[in-house]
C-alpha positions as CSV (number, residue, x, y, z in Angstrom):
1,X,71.5,-220.4,-123.9
2,X,69.7,-221.6,-127.0
3,X,69.5,-219.1,-129.9
4,X,68.6,-216.2,-127.6
5,X,71.5,-213.8,-127.1
6,X,73.3,-214.3,-123.8
7,X,73.1,-210.6,-122.9
8,X,69.3,-210.6,-123.2
9,X,69.0,-213.4,-120.7
10,X,71.4,-211.8,-118.2
11,X,69.7,-208.4,-118.6
12,X,66.3,-209.9,-117.9
13,X,67.7,-211.7,-114.8
14,X,69.5,-208.5,-113.6
15,X,66.4,-206.2,-114.0
16,X,64.0,-208.6,-112.4
17,X,66.2,-209.1,-109.4
18,X,67.6,-205.5,-109.2
19,X,67.1,-203.4,-106.0
20,X,64.7,-200.5,-106.6
21,X,67.5,-197.9,-106.2
22,X,69.7,-199.5,-108.9
23,X,71.3,-196.9,-111.2
24,X,73.5,-199.2,-113.3
25,X,73.7,-202.9,-114.1
26,X,77.1,-204.3,-114.8
27,X,77.7,-207.8,-116.3
28,X,81.1,-209.3,-116.8
29,X,82.1,-212.6,-118.2
30,X,85.1,-214.4,-119.7
31,X,84.5,-212.7,-123.1
32,X,82.1,-209.8,-122.4
33,X,81.6,-206.8,-120.3
34,X,78.2,-205.1,-120.6
35,X,76.6,-202.2,-118.8
36,X,73.1,-200.8,-118.7
37,X,72.4,-197.4,-117.2
38,X,69.0,-196.4,-115.9
39,X,67.2,-193.7,-118.0
40,X,63.7,-192.3,-117.9
41,X,62.6,-194.5,-120.8
42,X,64.5,-197.7,-119.8
43,X,68.0,-199.0,-119.6
44,X,70.7,-197.6,-122.0
45,X,73.0,-200.3,-123.3
46,X,76.7,-199.4,-123.3
47,X,77.5,-201.0,-126.6
48,X,75.1,-199.1,-128.9
49,X,73.0,-196.8,-126.7
50,X,69.8,-198.7,-127.5
51,X,67.3,-198.6,-124.7
52,X,66.2,-201.9,-123.2
53,X,63.3,-202.7,-121.0
54,X,61.5,-205.8,-119.6
55,X,57.8,-206.7,-120.0
56,X,56.9,-210.0,-118.5
57,X,59.3,-212.6,-120.0
58,X,60.1,-210.3,-122.9
59,X,63.2,-208.1,-123.4
60,X,62.4,-205.1,-125.6
61,X,65.3,-203.4,-127.3
62,X,64.5,-199.9,-128.8
63,X,67.1,-198.4,-131.1
64,X,68.8,-199.1,-134.4
65,X,67.8,-202.7,-134.2
66,X,64.5,-202.5,-132.4
67,X,63.2,-205.9,-131.5
68,X,61.4,-208.0,-128.8
69,X,62.7,-211.2,-127.6
70,X,60.6,-213.6,-125.5
71,X,62.7,-215.7,-123.2
72,X,60.1,-218.4,-122.7
73,X,60.9,-220.8,-119.9
74,X,64.7,-220.0,-119.8
75,X,64.1,-217.8,-116.8
76,X,61.3,-219.8,-115.3
77,X,61.2,-219.6,-111.5
78,X,63.5,-216.6,-111.1
79,X,60.8,-214.2,-110.0
80,X,59.3,-216.7,-107.6
81,X,62.4,-218.1,-106.0
82,X,62.9,-217.4,-102.3
83,X,66.5,-216.3,-102.0
84,X,66.3,-216.3,-98.2
85,X,65.9,-220.1,-98.2
86,X,68.3,-221.0,-101.1
87,X,71.2,-218.9,-102.4
88,X,71.4,-220.9,-105.6
89,X,68.8,-221.5,-108.3
90,X,69.1,-224.1,-111.1
91,X,68.1,-222.6,-114.5
92,X,67.0,-224.6,-117.6
93,X,69.9,-225.8,-119.8
94,X,72.4,-226.7,-117.1
95,X,72.9,-223.2,-115.7
96,X,72.8,-222.0,-112.2
97,X,72.1,-218.6,-110.6
98,X,73.6,-217.6,-107.2
99,X,73.5,-214.6,-105.0
100,X,76.5,-212.5,-104.0
101,X,76.9,-209.5,-101.7
102,X,76.0,-207.0,-104.5
103,X,74.4,-209.0,-107.3
104,X,74.4,-212.5,-108.8
105,X,76.6,-215.0,-110.6
106,X,75.5,-217.2,-113.5
107,X,77.5,-220.4,-114.2
108,X,77.2,-222.6,-117.3
109,X,77.7,-226.2,-116.1
110,X,77.9,-227.4,-119.7
111,X,80.8,-225.1,-120.5
112,X,83.4,-224.9,-117.8
113,X,84.8,-221.4,-117.3
114,X,81.6,-219.7,-118.5
115,X,81.1,-217.6,-115.3
116,X,79.2,-214.4,-115.4
117,X,79.0,-211.8,-112.6
118,X,76.0,-209.4,-112.3
119,X,76.7,-206.4,-110.2
120,X,74.6,-203.3,-109.3
121,X,75.5,-199.7,-108.8
122,X,73.1,-198.2,-106.3
123,X,71.7,-194.7,-106.1
124,X,72.8,-194.6,-102.5
125,X,76.5,-195.0,-103.3
126,X,79.0,-192.1,-102.9
127,X,79.0,-191.2,-106.6
128,X,75.3,-191.4,-107.2
129,X,74.1,-190.0,-103.9
130,X,73.2,-186.7,-105.4
131,X,70.2,-184.4,-105.9
132,X,69.5,-181.1,-107.5
133,X,69.8,-177.7,-105.9
134,X,66.9,-175.2,-106.4
135,X,65.9,-174.1,-109.9
136,X,67.5,-170.8,-110.8
137,X,65.8,-168.5,-113.3
138,X,67.7,-165.9,-115.1
139,X,67.5,-163.5,-118.1
140,X,70.5,-162.7,-120.3
141,X,70.6,-160.0,-123.0
142,X,72.4,-159.8,-126.3
143,X,75.8,-158.2,-125.7
144,X,74.5,-155.0,-127.5
145,X,71.2,-154.9,-125.6
146,X,72.5,-152.9,-122.6
147,X,71.4,-155.7,-120.3
148,X,73.6,-158.1,-118.4
149,X,74.9,-160.7,-120.8
150,X,77.2,-163.0,-118.8
151,X,76.4,-165.5,-116.1
152,X,78.5,-167.5,-113.6
153,X,76.6,-170.8,-113.6
154,X,78.2,-171.9,-110.4
155,X,77.0,-168.9,-108.3
156,X,74.1,-167.6,-110.4
157,X,75.6,-164.1,-110.6
158,X,74.9,-161.9,-113.6
159,X,77.6,-159.7,-115.1
160,X,78.4,-157.2,-117.9
161,X,82.1,-156.5,-118.6
162,X,83.4,-153.1,-117.6
163,X,82.6,-150.3,-120.2
164,X,86.3,-150.0,-121.2
165,X,86.1,-153.6,-122.6
166,X,84.5,-154.1,-126.0
167,X,83.9,-157.5,-127.4
168,X,83.8,-156.2,-130.9
169,X,87.2,-154.4,-130.7
170,X,89.1,-156.6,-128.3
171,X,87.5,-160.0,-127.7
172,X,90.6,-161.5,-126.1
173,X,90.4,-158.9,-123.2
174,X,86.8,-159.7,-122.7
175,X,87.4,-163.5,-122.5
176,X,90.3,-162.9,-120.1
177,X,88.0,-160.9,-117.8
178,X,85.2,-163.5,-118.2
179,X,87.5,-166.3,-117.1
180,X,88.5,-164.4,-114.1
181,X,84.9,-164.0,-113.1
182,X,84.0,-167.7,-113.6
183,X,81.6,-166.9,-116.6
184,X,80.0,-170.0,-118.0
185,X,77.2,-168.6,-120.1
186,X,76.9,-165.6,-122.4
187,X,74.3,-163.8,-124.5
188,X,76.6,-162.5,-127.3
189,X,74.6,-162.1,-130.5
190,X,72.8,-165.4,-130.3
191,X,70.1,-164.3,-127.9
192,X,68.0,-163.0,-130.7
193,X,68.3,-166.4,-132.3
194,X,66.9,-168.2,-129.2
195,X,70.1,-169.5,-127.9
196,X,73.1,-168.9,-125.5
197,X,76.8,-169.5,-125.8
198,X,78.6,-171.5,-123.1
199,X,82.1,-170.3,-122.3
200,X,84.4,-173.0,-120.9
201,X,81.2,-175.0,-120.4
202,X,80.6,-178.4,-121.9
203,X,77.1,-179.1,-123.3
204,X,75.3,-182.2,-124.4
205,X,71.8,-183.3,-125.6
206,X,69.5,-185.7,-123.8
207,X,69.0,-188.6,-126.1
208,X,66.3,-190.3,-124.0
209,X,62.6,-189.8,-124.7
210,X,60.4,-188.3,-122.0
211,X,63.1,-186.4,-120.1
212,X,61.8,-183.1,-118.6
213,X,63.3,-180.5,-116.4
214,X,61.3,-181.9,-113.5
215,X,61.9,-185.6,-113.9
216,X,65.6,-185.6,-115.1
217,X,68.0,-187.2,-112.6
218,X,71.6,-186.4,-111.7
219,X,72.5,-189.8,-113.1
220,X,71.0,-189.0,-116.5
221,X,72.8,-185.7,-116.6
222,X,76.1,-187.3,-115.8
223,X,75.6,-190.0,-118.5
224,X,74.6,-187.4,-121.1
225,X,77.8,-185.4,-120.4
226,X,80.1,-188.4,-120.4
227,X,78.7,-190.2,-123.4
228,X,75.9,-188.2,-125.0
229,X,76.0,-186.1,-128.2
230,X,77.7,-182.8,-127.7
231,X,76.1,-179.5,-128.6
232,X,77.3,-177.5,-131.6
233,X,80.4,-175.4,-131.0
234,X,81.6,-172.2,-132.8
235,X,84.3,-169.6,-132.5
236,X,83.8,-165.9,-132.8
237,X,86.3,-163.1,-133.3
238,X,89.1,-165.7,-133.2
239,X,88.1,-166.5,-129.6
240,X,87.7,-169.8,-127.9
241,X,85.2,-172.5,-128.9
242,X,81.8,-171.8,-127.5
243,X,79.0,-174.3,-126.9
244,X,75.6,-173.4,-128.4
245,X,72.6,-173.9,-126.1
246,X,69.6,-173.2,-128.1
247,X,67.4,-174.2,-131.1
248,X,65.2,-171.7,-133.0
249,X,62.8,-174.6,-133.8
250,X,62.7,-176.1,-130.3
251,X,62.6,-173.4,-127.6
252,X,62.0,-175.7,-124.7
253,X,64.7,-178.2,-125.4
254,X,66.8,-179.4,-122.4
255,X,70.6,-179.5,-122.2
256,X,73.0,-181.1,-119.9
257,X,76.1,-179.0,-119.0
258,X,79.3,-179.1,-117.0
259,X,80.9,-175.8,-115.9
260,X,84.7,-175.2,-115.9
261,X,84.6,-175.8,-112.1
262,X,83.1,-179.3,-112.7
263,X,79.6,-178.6,-111.6
264,X,76.9,-180.4,-113.7
265,X,73.3,-179.4,-114.3
266,X,70.4,-179.1,-116.7
267,X,69.3,-176.0,-118.6
268,X,66.0,-175.1,-120.3
269,X,65.3,-172.0,-122.4
270,X,61.9,-170.6,-121.5
271,X,61.2,-167.4,-123.5
272,X,62.7,-164.8,-125.9
273,X,62.3,-161.1,-125.6
274,X,62.7,-158.9,-128.7
275,X,63.1,-155.3,-127.6
276,X,65.7,-155.4,-126.3
277,X,66.9,-158.9,-127.2
278,X,66.8,-161.0,-124.1
279,X,66.5,-164.7,-123.3
280,X,64.8,-166.2,-120.2
281,X,65.9,-169.6,-119.0
282,X,66.2,-171.7,-115.9
283,X,68.8,-174.2,-114.7
284,X,69.7,-176.3,-111.7
285,X,72.9,-177.8,-110.5
286,X,73.6,-181.3,-109.2
287,X,74.3,-181.1,-105.5
288,X,76.4,-183.9,-104.1
289,X,75.4,-185.3,-100.7
290,X,77.6,-184.3,-97.8
291,X,79.8,-187.1,-96.7
292,X,79.0,-188.6,-93.3
293,X,81.2,-187.5,-90.4
């Protein structure tokens, strides 16, 4: 397809023809398999996490190799074609585009065997049919603050270990108790530093620009956990690795997380209290749709 990269042409076609509830575009050919996942700021490309978008006949790639590629007349007629009247459209350069049950195929008549399949994952499918539960607001204290300093993320319950358990003297006993109570988030000593520690909880940053607590989607949370940059981890008192949720220079930063029970969600730190040391935050969990009976 001339000097323009094949994936840019296929991406343009896929975006222009995609259903409005598309969550992911999958393209597979004889030598390639590409995927683009919908984000707030565009479509994240599987190969290098650059964010792609379409403006008119131009594909814009924002990332390490930011560039704009105008497709000219290569895709002429795609937007205007009436697929109800003809299931196949001839493209310039001896290519043809045809509909399938869940996408399109592109064939290169000048190169036998060059067959590409465009498929869509829809937000209505079983995996993506999800929404968030209500926002839960909590306050955790430093473990020496006298306030509750542990949280079960799955239930929203706040805890403090029994008085006979002391994290400074016998951390292993505290962690054993915490595991038995489903603890996923702790204050420890990091509350005063504008952060929390996740226990048996995976954390990741959101790489996309423009993501907020209100506009983030379950799909973005899942993608961040599966392939995003993990939060910093540290061990204390020879205990387990803990995930750090917090940044002294960026109090309102968002984090994706997954609890030990497999529940995913988004967390935002709201405010810090000094006397005693406490941290106010909110989070919400992804709620999967009930299967139809």
